[in-house]
C-alpha positions as CSV (number, residue, x, y, z in Angstrom):
1,M,85.2,-9.2,30.9
2,F,86.4,-10.8,34.3
3,E,89.3,-12.8,31.0
4,L,89.8,-9.3,30.1
5,L,90.9,-8.8,33.6
6,I,93.0,-11.4,33.4
7,K,94.5,-10.3,31.0
8,G,95.9,-7.1,32.0
9,G,97.7,-8.4,34.7
10,P,98.1,-6.7,38.3
11,V,97.2,-3.1,37.5
12,M,94.0,-3.6,37.1
13,V,93.3,-4.7,40.4
14,P,94.3,-1.8,41.7
15,I,92.1,0.3,38.5
16,C,89.1,-2.1,39.0
17,L,89.6,-0.4,43.5
18,S,89.1,2.4,41.0
19,A,86.9,2.6,39.0
20,L,84.3,1.3,42.0
21,A,85.0,4.1,44.7
22,A,84.3,6.7,41.7
23,T,80.8,4.6,41.1
24,V,80.3,5.0,44.8
25,I,81.4,8.6,44.8
26,I,79.7,9.6,42.1
27,I,76.0,8.5,43.0
28,E,76.7,9.4,46.7
29,R,77.3,13.1,44.8
30,A,74.1,12.9,42.6
31,L,71.3,11.8,45.7
32,F,72.6,14.7,47.7
33,F,72.2,17.4,45.3
34,R,69.2,16.0,44.5
35,S,67.6,16.0,47.8
36,I,68.8,19.5,48.5
37,R,67.8,21.3,45.4
38,K,64.4,19.9,46.1
39,S,63.8,21.3,50.2
40,D,65.7,24.2,49.5
41,A,63.2,26.0,47.2
42,R,60.2,25.0,49.5
43,L,62.4,25.6,52.8
44,Y,63.7,29.2,51.6
45,E,59.9,30.5,50.8
46,T,58.7,29.6,54.0
47,V,61.2,30.6,55.6
48,K,60.8,34.0,53.7
49,S,57.1,34.0,54.5
50,L,57.6,33.6,58.0
51,V,60.0,36.1,58.9
52,S,57.9,38.9,57.0
53,Q,55.6,38.0,60.2
54,S,57.9,38.3,62.5
55,R,56.8,34.7,62.9
56,F,61.1,34.0,64.0
57,D,60.3,31.2,66.7
58,D,58.8,29.3,63.4
59,A,61.5,29.8,61.2
60,E,63.9,28.0,63.0
61,R,61.9,25.3,64.0
62,E,61.8,25.5,60.0
63,C,64.9,25.5,59.2
64,D,65.7,22.6,62.0
65,T,63.7,20.4,60.2
66,S,66.4,20.1,57.1
67,D,70.0,19.0,57.5
68,S,70.7,21.4,54.3
69,P,73.4,23.3,54.1
70,F,70.9,25.9,52.7
71,A,68.5,25.1,56.1
72,R,71.8,25.7,57.9
73,L,72.7,29.2,56.6
74,L,69.4,30.8,57.1
75,R,69.2,29.3,60.9
76,A,72.6,31.4,61.2
77,G,70.4,34.5,59.9
78,L,67.9,34.4,62.0
79,D,70.1,33.9,65.0
80,H,72.3,36.5,64.6
81,R,68.7,38.6,62.9
82,D,69.2,41.5,66.4
83,Y,72.7,42.5,64.9
84,P,73.9,45.4,63.4
85,E,73.4,44.4,58.9
86,A,77.5,43.9,58.4
87,D,77.6,41.5,61.4
88,L,74.0,40.0,60.4
89,K,76.2,39.8,56.5
90,E,79.4,38.1,58.2
91,A,77.8,35.8,60.5
92,V,76.6,34.8,57.5
93,M,79.4,34.7,55.1
94,N,81.0,32.7,57.6
95,A,78.4,30.0,57.8
96,A,78.6,29.9,54.4
97,N,82.5,29.2,54.1
98,R,81.5,26.3,56.8
99,E,79.8,24.5,54.1
100,V,81.7,24.6,51.6
101,P,83.4,21.6,52.6
102,R,80.5,19.7,52.4
103,L,78.8,20.2,49.2
104,E,82.7,19.7,48.1
105,R,82.6,16.4,50.4
106,Y,84.5,13.7,48.9
107,L,85.5,15.6,45.8
108,N,88.6,15.8,46.2
109,S,89.0,11.6,45.6
110,L,87.6,11.7,42.5
111,G,89.7,14.3,41.0
112,T,92.1,12.4,42.9
113,I,90.6,8.8,41.1
114,A,90.7,9.9,37.5
115,N,94.2,11.2,37.6
116,I,95.3,8.3,39.4
117,S,93.8,6.4,37.1
118,T,95.1,7.6,34.2
119,L,98.3,7.0,35.6
120,L,98.3,3.5,36.5
121,G,97.2,2.7,33.1
122,L,100.3,4.1,32.0
123,L,102.3,1.9,34.3
124,G,100.2,-1.0,32.7
125,T,101.3,-0.2,30.0
126,V,105.0,0.3,30.6
127,T,105.2,-3.3,32.5
128,G,103.1,-5.2,29.5
129,N,106.3,-3.7,26.8
130,I,108.8,-4.8,29.8
131,K,107.4,-7.5,29.3
132,A,107.1,-8.2,25.3
133,F,110.7,-6.2,24.9
134,G,111.4,-10.1,27.7
135,V,109.7,-11.8,25.8
136,L,111.6,-11.3,22.7
137,A,114.8,-11.3,24.5
138,S,114.7,-14.6,25.8
139,S,113.5,-15.8,21.9
140,G,115.8,-14.4,19.9
141,A,114.3,-11.8,17.1
142,I,110.6,-13.1,16.2
143,G,110.0,-14.4,20.0
144,N,107.3,-16.6,21.0
145,P,103.9,-14.9,19.3
146,A,101.3,-16.2,22.2
147,L,103.5,-14.6,24.7
148,L,104.5,-11.4,22.8
149,A,100.3,-10.9,22.0
150,G,99.8,-11.4,25.7
151,A,101.9,-8.3,26.8
152,I,101.2,-6.6,24.6
153,A,97.4,-6.8,25.5
154,E,98.3,-6.0,29.0
155,A,99.6,-3.3,27.9
156,L,96.9,-2.2,25.8
157,I,94.0,-3.2,28.3
158,T,95.8,-1.4,30.8
159,T,95.6,1.9,29.3
160,A,92.2,0.6,27.9
161,A,90.6,0.5,31.5
162,G,92.6,3.5,33.0
163,L,91.1,5.9,30.4
164,I,87.6,4.1,31.1
165,V,88.1,5.2,34.3
166,S,89.1,8.3,34.5
167,I,87.3,10.3,32.1
168,P,83.9,9.9,33.8
169,A,85.8,10.8,36.4
170,T,87.2,13.5,35.9
171,I,83.6,14.3,33.8
172,F,82.1,14.1,36.9
173,Y,84.3,15.8,38.9
174,N,84.0,18.9,37.1
175,Y,80.3,18.9,37.0
176,Y,80.4,18.4,40.6
177,I,82.5,20.9,41.9
178,S,80.6,23.4,39.0
179,R,77.6,22.4,40.6
180,A,79.2,22.9,44.1
181,N,80.3,26.5,43.1
182,K,76.0,27.6,41.8
183,I,74.3,26.2,44.9
184,V,76.7,28.5,47.3
185,I,76.1,31.8,44.9
186,E,72.7,30.8,45.2
187,M,72.5,30.3,49.0
188,E,74.8,33.8,49.5
189,S,72.5,35.6,47.4
190,S,69.1,33.9,48.7
191,V,70.7,34.5,52.6
192,G,72.1,37.9,51.7
193,D,68.0,38.1,50.6
194,L,66.7,36.7,54.4
195,S,69.2,39.1,55.9
196,L,68.5,42.4,54.3
197,M,65.1,42.0,55.2
198,L,65.6,40.7,59.1
199,A,67.5,44.1,59.4
200,A,64.9,46.3,57.5
201,R,62.2,44.8,60.1
202,G,65.6,45.3,63.1
203,R,65.4,49.7,62.0
204,K,61.4,49.8,61.4
205,G,61.8,48.1,65.3
206,I,64.0,50.5,66.8
207,G,62.2,52.9,64.4
208,D,58.9,52.6,66.0
209,S,59.7,52.3,69.7
210,R,61.8,55.9,69.2
211,P,58.4,57.4,69.5
212,A,56.8,55.5,72.5
213,E,59.9,56.3,74.0
214,A,59.5,59.9,74.0
215,S,56.0,60.1,74.2
216,R,57.1,58.3,78.0
217,A,59.6,60.6,78.0
218,L,56.9,64.1,77.8
């Protein structure tokens, strides 16, 4: 393996660095999405139950125990529970928009690596072909077979290495972007349901207070 890297020439250095960076990002995002998926389902059911009992302080403390984007959206809904329904939904939507960059963290870098790796492989192909033609030019029509084979090997190795890095990076980039979009939709739907519950309880509270006010007036 190390011998192949040497034969690939200097272009293999940025390709290997790109491979390392892509691997780190892929693993980090995999751990991130796995962690929030496990905690969000439990958190939503807990907060929903507490809200149905009007235990808003306990629901807020439950949200504070988690550092997931979903917990911050729930907290935004709870913080604005006394606002009109339209303002409550707008506050939740604004919180969701702020969470999108966190869900897509490092994904732009992963997409860039996917594109650059292909270009680096192409660059290695070009430099390898330049060396091959240089060998032919300096050694006549036939050239030195050993030198010619080394130049061709450099071109092929860098092309293969660039594709080996680019293909998985592209697959994981598209997968994580799709995953992030799905999570945002699920969060907005769940928090929207909670917002409706909060708004309904607010209207109920107003409705319950009116008879008492009327009786006091009499």
